[in-house]
Every structure is written in structure tokens, then in C-alpha cells.
C-alpha positions as CSV (number, residue, x, y, z in Angstrom):
1,X,110.9,232.8,231.7
2,X,113.8,235.0,230.7
3,X,113.0,238.7,230.2
4,X,113.9,240.4,226.9
5,X,116.7,242.5,228.4
6,X,118.3,239.4,229.8
7,X,117.8,237.4,226.6
8,X,119.5,240.2,224.6
9,X,122.5,240.2,226.9
10,X,122.7,236.4,226.8
11,X,122.7,236.5,223.0
12,X,126.1,238.2,223.1
13,X,127.6,235.0,224.5
14,X,130.7,235.0,226.8
15,X,132.2,238.4,227.8
16,X,135.2,239.3,225.7
17,X,138.6,238.6,227.1
18,X,141.0,241.4,228.0
19,X,143.5,239.5,225.8
20,X,141.2,239.4,222.8
21,X,143.2,239.3,219.5
22,X,140.7,241.4,217.6
23,X,141.4,245.1,216.9
24,X,141.0,247.3,220.0
25,X,138.1,249.2,218.5
26,X,136.2,245.9,218.0
27,X,136.9,244.7,221.5
28,X,136.0,248.1,223.0
29,X,132.7,248.1,221.1
30,X,131.9,244.6,222.3
31,X,132.6,245.5,225.9
32,X,130.7,248.7,225.7
33,X,127.7,246.8,224.2
34,X,127.8,244.2,226.9
35,X,128.1,246.8,229.7
36,X,125.2,248.8,228.2
37,X,122.9,245.8,227.9
38,X,123.9,244.6,231.4
39,X,123.0,248.0,232.8
40,X,119.5,247.7,231.3
41,X,118.6,244.5,233.1
42,X,116.1,245.2,235.8
43,X,117.2,243.8,239.2
44,X,116.6,241.5,240.9
45,X,117.0,238.8,238.3
46,X,115.2,235.5,238.6
47,X,117.0,232.3,239.5
48,X,116.6,231.1,235.9
49,X,118.0,234.3,234.6
50,X,120.9,234.2,237.1
51,X,122.0,230.8,235.8
52,X,121.7,231.9,232.2
53,X,123.7,235.1,232.9
54,X,126.4,233.2,234.7
55,X,127.1,231.3,231.5
56,X,128.2,234.6,230.0
57,X,131.1,234.9,232.4
58,X,134.3,234.9,230.4
59,X,137.8,233.9,231.2
60,X,138.9,237.1,232.9
61,X,137.6,240.4,234.4
62,X,136.6,241.9,231.0
63,X,137.9,245.3,232.2
64,X,135.6,245.1,235.3
65,X,132.4,244.2,233.5
66,X,132.5,240.7,235.1
67,X,132.0,242.3,238.6
68,X,128.8,243.9,237.5
69,X,127.7,240.6,235.9
70,X,128.4,238.8,239.2
71,X,126.6,241.4,241.3
72,X,123.6,241.1,238.9
73,X,123.6,237.3,239.3
74,X,123.7,237.6,243.0
75,X,120.5,239.6,243.1
76,X,118.6,236.4,242.3
77,X,116.3,235.2,245.2
78,X,118.2,232.0,245.8
79,X,121.7,233.2,244.8
80,X,123.3,232.1,248.1
81,X,121.7,228.7,248.2
82,X,121.8,227.9,244.5
83,X,124.7,229.9,243.1
84,X,125.3,229.1,239.4
85,X,128.5,227.0,239.0
86,X,130.1,229.5,236.5
87,X,129.6,232.3,239.0
88,X,131.0,230.3,241.8
89,X,134.1,229.4,239.8
90,X,134.7,232.9,238.7
91,X,134.2,234.4,242.1
92,X,136.6,231.9,243.6
93,X,139.2,232.6,240.9
94,X,138.9,236.4,241.3
95,X,139.1,236.4,245.1
96,X,142.1,234.1,245.2
97,X,144.3,236.3,242.9
């Protein structure tokens, strides 16, 4: 079962890209909203929540928000043995740059 705080964050979908074509104010508001909701998620998250949260990882760092998201995913009890694929791909991409 996914807690309401997690469900609200997941409802936002993928994190916005740093290269988003929308007006800056719109992108900033979306990033601020995502960061605020992410900050409200009680840790640790469940394995189910970690997998759902990992699907929100976008295509870049989202001005650093992706790091907080990855750290949140990693609080799941089985994060080391059963890391969500999206988190694994993003972590590998970020650390190889």
C-alpha cells in the first residue's frame, strides 16, 4: 500500500527536465512543488513505494531534486537487493558523468 504523501508525489509524474521548454516560472513552480512533496514523504519508504517513486526519475538532475529522490528510494528496506531499475539506470548515468 502506498501512503498518501507518496501517492501525491507520484501523481506529478516524471520530474521536470532542466531543459524544459516551458516558461521558467512554470518549470520553477513544478520543481518547487516536486521538492516540497518529496520533502513531506516520511522515511523510510516501503519497497513498493520505492519502485513507484523511481518511475518519477526524469531524464536529468532536475536541478538536484533527483538526488533527494534517489536517496529517498534508497531508504527502502530492500533497496540494495531489489533496487528499482529506473533508480539503477539513473544512478549509473549520474556517477559516470
